[in-house]
C-alpha positions as CSV (number, residue, x, y, z in Angstrom):
1,M,5.1,4.9,28.8
2,I,1.6,6.3,28.3
3,K,0.4,9.4,30.1
4,E,-3.2,9.6,31.2
5,I,-5.2,12.2,29.3
6,N,-8.3,13.6,30.9
7,G,-9.1,16.9,29.2
8,L,-7.9,19.6,26.9
9,A,-5.5,21.0,29.4
10,D,-3.7,17.7,29.4
11,L,-2.8,17.9,25.7
12,A,0.8,18.7,24.7
13,I,-0.4,21.5,22.4
14,N,-1.3,23.3,25.7
15,G,2.2,22.7,27.1
16,A,1.6,19.4,28.9
17,A,3.9,16.4,28.4
18,P,3.3,14.3,25.3
19,A,0.9,11.4,25.8
20,F,3.5,8.9,24.6
21,E,7.1,8.9,25.8
22,Q,8.2,7.1,22.7
23,P,6.8,7.9,19.2
24,L,4.1,5.7,17.7
25,H,4.8,5.4,14.0
26,V,2.7,4.4,11.1
27,G,4.2,1.3,9.4
28,R,6.3,-0.2,12.2
29,P,7.5,-3.6,10.9
30,N,6.0,-6.9,11.9
31,L,9.0,-8.9,12.9
32,A,9.0,-12.7,12.8
33,E,10.0,-14.8,15.7
34,R,13.8,-14.8,16.0
35,A,14.1,-18.6,16.4
36,V,12.2,-19.2,13.2
37,F,14.2,-16.7,11.3
38,D,17.4,-18.2,12.7
39,R,16.5,-21.6,11.4
40,Y,16.2,-20.2,7.9
41,L,19.5,-18.4,8.3
42,D,21.1,-21.7,9.3
43,Q,19.9,-23.1,6.0
44,I,21.6,-20.2,4.1
45,F,24.9,-20.7,5.8
46,E,24.7,-24.5,5.3
47,S,23.9,-24.1,1.6
48,N,26.3,-21.2,1.0
49,W,23.6,-19.9,-1.5
50,L,23.0,-16.2,-1.0
51,T,21.1,-15.1,-4.1
52,N,20.5,-16.1,-7.8
53,N,17.2,-17.9,-7.3
54,G,18.2,-19.8,-4.3
55,P,16.1,-22.5,-2.5
56,L,14.4,-20.2,-0.1
57,V,13.4,-17.8,-2.8
58,Q,11.9,-20.7,-4.7
59,Q,10.1,-21.9,-1.5
60,L,8.7,-18.4,-0.9
61,E,7.4,-18.2,-4.5
62,L,5.7,-21.6,-4.0
63,E,4.1,-20.7,-0.7
64,V,3.0,-17.3,-1.8
65,S,1.4,-18.8,-4.9
66,R,-0.5,-21.3,-2.7
67,R,-1.6,-18.5,-0.4
68,L,-2.9,-16.4,-3.3
69,G,-4.3,-19.3,-5.3
70,V,-2.4,-18.2,-8.3
71,D,-0.4,-20.2,-10.8
72,H,2.9,-18.2,-10.8
73,C,4.7,-15.8,-8.4
74,V,8.0,-14.3,-9.5
75,A,10.0,-12.9,-6.5
76,M,11.8,-9.6,-6.9
77,C,14.2,-7.4,-4.9
78,N,11.4,-4.9,-4.2
79,G,7.9,-3.9,-5.4
80,T,9.1,-1.0,-7.5
81,I,11.4,-3.1,-9.6
82,A,8.7,-5.7,-9.8
83,L,6.3,-3.1,-11.3
84,E,8.9,-1.9,-13.7
85,I,9.7,-5.4,-14.9
86,A,5.9,-6.2,-15.3
87,I,5.4,-3.1,-17.4
88,R,8.3,-4.0,-19.6
89,A,7.2,-7.6,-19.9
90,L,3.8,-6.4,-21.1
91,E,5.5,-4.3,-23.7
92,L,3.6,-1.1,-22.8
93,T,4.4,2.0,-24.9
94,G,3.2,5.6,-25.0
95,E,0.7,6.5,-22.3
96,V,-0.3,4.5,-19.2
97,I,-3.2,5.6,-17.1
98,L,-3.0,5.3,-13.3
99,P,-4.4,7.1,-10.3
100,S,-2.6,10.2,-9.0
101,Y,-3.7,9.2,-5.5
102,T,-1.1,6.5,-4.9
103,F,2.4,6.2,-3.7
104,V,4.7,8.0,-6.1
105,A,6.6,4.8,-6.9
106,T,3.6,3.7,-9.1
107,A,4.0,6.8,-11.3
108,H,7.8,6.6,-11.2
109,A,7.8,2.9,-12.3
110,V,5.9,4.0,-15.4
111,S,8.0,7.1,-16.1
112,W,11.3,5.2,-15.5
113,Q,10.4,3.0,-18.5
114,G,10.2,6.1,-20.7
115,L,6.4,6.0,-20.7
116,Q,4.0,8.9,-20.0
117,P,1.9,8.5,-16.8
118,V,-1.5,9.9,-17.3
119,F,-3.3,10.6,-14.0
120,A,-6.9,9.7,-13.5
121,D,-9.3,10.6,-10.7
122,I,-10.6,8.5,-7.9
123,D,-13.9,7.6,-6.3
124,P,-14.2,10.0,-3.3
125,V,-15.8,7.3,-1.2
126,T,-13.6,4.3,-1.9
127,H,-10.4,6.2,-2.8
128,N,-9.8,3.8,-5.7
129,L,-9.4,4.5,-9.4
130,D,-12.6,5.8,-11.1
131,P,-13.2,3.8,-14.3
132,A,-15.2,6.7,-15.9
133,S,-12.2,9.0,-15.4
134,V,-9.9,6.4,-16.9
135,E,-12.1,6.0,-20.0
136,R,-12.2,9.8,-20.5
137,L,-8.4,9.9,-20.6
138,I,-7.8,7.1,-23.2
139,T,-6.2,8.2,-26.4
140,P,-4.7,6.4,-29.4
141,A,-1.4,6.5,-27.5
142,T,-2.8,4.6,-24.5
143,T,-1.5,1.0,-24.1
144,G,-2.0,0.3,-20.4
145,I,-3.9,0.9,-17.2
146,V,-2.4,0.4,-13.7
147,G,-5.1,-0.1,-11.1
148,V,-4.2,0.3,-7.5
149,H,-5.9,-1.6,-4.6
150,L,-5.5,1.3,-2.3
151,W,-5.5,0.6,1.4
152,G,-6.0,-3.1,0.4
153,R,-9.5,-2.3,-0.8
154,P,-10.1,-4.0,-4.1
155,A,-10.1,-1.7,-7.1
156,P,-13.2,-1.9,-9.4
157,V,-11.7,-4.8,-11.2
158,G,-14.6,-5.7,-13.4
159,E,-15.2,-2.2,-14.6
160,L,-11.6,-1.5,-15.3
161,A,-11.3,-4.9,-17.2
162,E,-14.3,-3.8,-19.3
163,V,-12.6,-0.5,-20.2
164,A,-9.4,-2.3,-21.0
165,R,-11.2,-4.8,-23.3
166,D,-13.2,-2.1,-25.1
167,H,-10.1,-0.1,-25.9
168,D,-7.7,-3.0,-26.4
169,V,-5.2,-2.0,-23.7
170,K,-3.4,-4.0,-21.0
171,L,-4.6,-4.0,-17.4
172,L,-2.3,-4.7,-14.4
173,F,-2.6,-3.9,-10.8
174,D,-0.4,-2.4,-8.1
175,A,-1.4,-4.6,-5.2
176,S,1.3,-3.3,-2.8
177,H,-1.3,-2.7,0.0
178,A,-3.4,-5.8,-0.7
179,F,-1.5,-8.9,0.3
180,A,-3.9,-11.4,2.0
181,C,-6.9,-9.4,0.7
182,S,-9.7,-10.8,-1.5
183,M,-12.7,-9.8,-3.6
184,E,-15.8,-11.9,-3.6
185,G,-13.8,-14.9,-2.5
186,T,-11.0,-14.5,-5.0
187,S,-7.6,-13.5,-3.7
188,I,-6.0,-10.3,-4.9
189,G,-3.3,-11.5,-7.2
190,N,-5.5,-13.2,-9.7
191,F,-6.7,-10.1,-11.7
192,G,-5.6,-8.4,-14.8
193,E,-2.6,-9.5,-16.8
194,C,-0.6,-9.6,-13.5
195,E,-0.5,-8.0,-10.0
196,V,2.5,-6.6,-8.2
197,F,2.9,-6.9,-4.4
198,S,5.4,-5.1,-2.2
199,F,7.0,-6.9,0.7
200,H,8.6,-3.7,2.1
201,A,9.1,-3.4,5.8
202,T,5.9,-1.3,6.3
203,K,3.6,-3.8,4.7
204,V,1.5,-6.3,6.6
205,F,3.7,-9.0,5.2
206,N,7.4,-8.1,4.7
207,S,10.6,-9.7,3.6
208,F,12.7,-6.8,4.8
209,E,12.6,-5.6,1.2
210,G,11.1,-7.5,-1.7
211,G,8.0,-8.1,-3.7
212,V,6.4,-10.5,-6.2
213,V,4.5,-10.4,-9.5
214,S,1.6,-12.8,-9.5
215,T,0.0,-14.1,-12.7
216,N,-1.9,-17.0,-14.2
217,N,0.0,-16.5,-17.5
218,A,2.8,-19.0,-17.8
219,A,4.5,-17.2,-20.7
220,L,4.5,-13.9,-18.9
221,A,5.9,-15.4,-15.7
222,E,8.8,-17.0,-17.7
223,K,9.5,-13.7,-19.4
224,M,9.7,-11.9,-16.1
225,R,12.0,-14.6,-14.7
226,L,14.4,-14.0,-17.6
227,M,14.2,-10.2,-17.2
228,R,14.9,-10.2,-13.4
229,N,18.2,-12.1,-14.1
230,F,19.7,-10.1,-17.0
231,G,18.0,-12.3,-19.5
232,F,20.0,-15.4,-18.7
233,A,18.6,-18.8,-19.6
234,G,21.4,-21.0,-18.2
235,N,25.1,-20.3,-18.0
236,D,26.4,-18.0,-20.7
237,N,23.1,-18.0,-22.5
238,V,21.5,-14.5,-22.6
239,I,18.3,-14.7,-24.6
240,H,16.4,-11.5,-23.5
241,P,17.1,-8.0,-22.3
242,G,17.1,-7.8,-18.5
243,T,18.2,-6.2,-15.3
244,N,19.0,-7.3,-11.7
245,G,15.7,-7.7,-10.0
246,K,16.5,-10.8,-7.9
247,M,15.4,-11.3,-4.3
248,T,18.1,-12.5,-1.9
249,E,18.0,-15.6,0.2
250,V,18.0,-13.6,3.5
251,C,15.0,-11.6,2.3
252,A,13.2,-14.8,1.5
253,A,14.1,-16.1,4.9
254,M,12.3,-13.2,6.6
255,G,9.4,-13.7,4.2
256,L,9.0,-17.3,5.0
257,S,9.3,-16.5,8.8
258,N,6.6,-13.9,8.6
259,L,4.4,-16.1,6.5
260,E,4.1,-18.4,9.4
261,L,2.7,-15.6,11.5
262,L,0.6,-13.8,8.9
263,D,-2.7,-14.9,10.2
264,S,-1.8,-13.6,13.7
265,Y,-0.9,-10.2,12.2
266,L,-4.2,-10.1,10.4
267,D,-6.1,-10.9,13.6
268,H,-4.2,-8.2,15.5
269,N,-4.9,-5.6,12.8
270,R,-8.6,-6.6,12.8
271,H,-8.8,-6.2,16.5
272,N,-7.1,-2.8,16.3
273,F,-9.5,-1.6,13.6
274,A,-12.5,-2.5,15.8
275,A,-10.9,-0.6,18.7
276,Y,-10.5,2.5,16.6
277,Q,-14.0,2.1,15.3
278,R,-15.4,2.0,18.8
279,G,-13.2,4.8,19.9
280,I,-14.3,7.5,17.4
281,E,-17.9,6.3,17.0
282,G,-20.2,9.3,17.1
283,V,-17.4,11.9,16.7
284,D,-18.8,14.5,14.3
285,G,-16.6,15.1,11.3
286,L,-14.6,11.9,11.4
287,R,-14.9,9.0,9.0
288,L,-13.1,5.8,9.4
289,L,-12.7,4.1,6.1
290,A,-14.0,0.5,6.4
291,P,-13.3,-2.3,4.0
292,P,-16.2,-3.4,1.8
293,E,-15.6,-7.1,2.6
294,P,-14.2,-7.4,6.1
295,E,-13.5,-11.1,5.8
296,G,-11.2,-10.3,2.8
297,A,-9.3,-7.4,4.3
298,N,-5.8,-7.2,5.9
299,F,-6.7,-4.0,8.0
300,Q,-3.2,-2.7,7.6
301,Y,-4.2,0.9,7.1
302,I,-6.3,2.9,9.6
303,V,-7.6,5.6,7.4
304,I,-9.4,8.6,8.9
305,E,-11.0,11.4,6.9
306,V,-11.2,14.7,8.7
307,G,-14.3,16.6,7.5
308,E,-15.2,20.2,7.8
309,S,-17.7,19.6,10.6
310,F,-14.8,18.4,12.9
311,G,-13.9,22.0,13.4
312,A,-10.1,21.5,12.9
313,D,-8.6,20.7,9.6
314,R,-6.6,17.7,8.8
315,D,-3.2,19.4,9.2
316,E,-4.2,20.9,12.5
317,V,-5.1,17.4,13.7
318,L,-1.8,16.1,12.4
319,A,0.1,18.7,14.3
320,A,-1.8,18.0,17.5
321,L,-1.2,14.2,17.2
322,E,2.5,14.8,16.5
323,A,2.7,16.9,19.7
324,E,1.5,13.8,21.5
325,N,4.2,11.6,19.8
326,V,1.5,10.0,17.5
327,L,3.2,10.2,14.2
328,A,0.3,9.9,11.9
329,R,0.8,10.3,8.1
330,R,-1.2,12.2,5.4
331,Y,-0.9,9.6,2.7
332,F,-0.7,10.3,-0.3
333,W,-0.7,14.0,-0.1
334,P,-0.7,16.1,-2.3
335,G,-1.1,13.5,-5.1
336,C,1.5,12.4,-7.7
337,H,0.4,15.1,-10.1
338,K,1.7,17.7,-7.6
339,M,5.1,16.1,-7.2
340,Q,8.2,16.4,-9.4
341,P,8.6,16.0,-12.3
342,Y,4.8,15.6,-12.9
343,R,3.8,19.0,-11.6
344,E,5.9,20.6,-14.3
345,T,5.2,18.1,-17.1
346,Q,1.5,18.1,-16.4
347,P,0.7,21.5,-14.9
348,T,-3.1,21.3,-15.7
349,A,-3.7,17.8,-14.3
350,E,-5.5,19.2,-11.3
351,L,-8.4,20.4,-13.5
352,W,-9.6,16.8,-14.0
353,L,-8.6,15.5,-10.5
354,P,-11.1,17.2,-8.2
355,H,-11.7,14.1,-6.0
356,T,-8.0,13.4,-5.7
357,T,-7.4,16.9,-4.4
358,E,-10.3,16.7,-2.0
359,V,-9.4,13.3,-0.5
360,A,-5.7,14.1,-0.3
361,S,-6.6,17.2,1.8
362,R,-8.5,15.3,4.5
363,V,-6.9,11.8,5.0
364,L,-4.8,10.8,7.9
365,V,-3.4,7.3,8.5
366,L,-3.0,6.2,12.1
367,P,-0.6,3.7,13.7
368,T,-1.5,0.1,13.9
369,G,0.2,-3.3,13.8
370,K,1.9,-5.4,16.5
371,S,3.4,-2.4,18.3
372,V,0.0,-0.8,18.9
373,G,-2.7,-2.2,21.3
374,D,-5.8,-1.2,23.1
375,A,-4.1,1.2,25.5
376,E,-2.5,3.2,22.7
377,I,-5.7,3.3,20.6
378,D,-7.7,4.4,23.6
379,I,-5.5,7.4,24.1
380,I,-5.4,8.3,20.4
381,C,-9.2,8.2,20.2
382,R,-9.5,10.2,23.3
383,I,-7.3,12.9,21.7
384,F,-9.6,13.0,18.7
385,R,-12.6,13.3,21.0
386,L,-11.0,16.1,23.0
387,L,-10.0,17.9,19.8
388,G,-13.5,17.5,18.4
389,A,-15.1,18.7,21.7
390,G,-12.8,21.6,21.9
391,S,-13.5,22.7,18.3
392,A,-17.2,22.4,18.9
393,G,-16.9,24.5,22.1
394,A,-14.9,27.2,20.2
395,R,-17.5,27.3,17.5
396,A,-20.3,27.6,20.0
397,A,-18.5,30.4,21.9
398,G,-17.9,32.2,18.6
């Protein structure tokens, strides 16, 4: 149930009831139609094939490859394991450069392989990896760069590729946010040595848990297929070191079911973004991060920057929203370099990450997806407008 909000006195921070009876979360899953999912479940029971590169996993790989326009997709149990296998398959050693402003799994995947993550700064406007910062951090020990398409916005692919070529290092991308996104007409998934997607429940396209690595390199794809299955090439024939990174058939079933509805999810996200855009238009001190190419965006993340002129800082806004049962998130605060173990192993990293620190202090991500519609967005935007007007009034009175 939604409560009408008319003015500052109606806000829960003033003792009123919350605007929303039930919490509105960031990252609520998109759930496929049950009848479609059940049809795939019937196939699983009929085949009695639950895992080990089953027919639904193979079908999902084929359909995702077609969607991305890429030669090979290797399905994995989750995006983190997919990134770890990709890093190992590329035989990276020593130091790997990546942004600090990303989900910590990107850094952990590098560290878990016994490599040294080196944190580079971001562009304060796009929030993506800054190629100039990357180049400054390259040393003789650098063997790889992990670019991140943050919020689904394409990273500076061309500039990063040039840096990688100039220094003879490998370039791959964490594309966890960027399924169904494109850059200049080319789908994300076709860049670098390979790209890694997460199909976690919070993503625009999910398979419960899961992910894929996409690549146009046949030899690399085959190597990763071996590595996800303990290095087996047929029965009793282990030819490569490996682990268990396989996707299950039930996860593939959810993926195939959601793939049928993906375009409707994108349309809904696009509609929600436009509603947020209208709702906060003209509010001083708020910036809604818009995609550079709307036709190539999935609009899964509603990213707001709370600036100094808003009058309340980001954490005060977060607390006010939470009081109304709007569970916004301050992704990816405070940056990987301030999380363990990196804040101890790299205690001076903040010195060359000024934009990361600045952006992390002002970003809020707001709810969207199928569980959010015009009525919810109207109330959320009204809360922002009331907070902004109240802050402006307090400044004027002072």
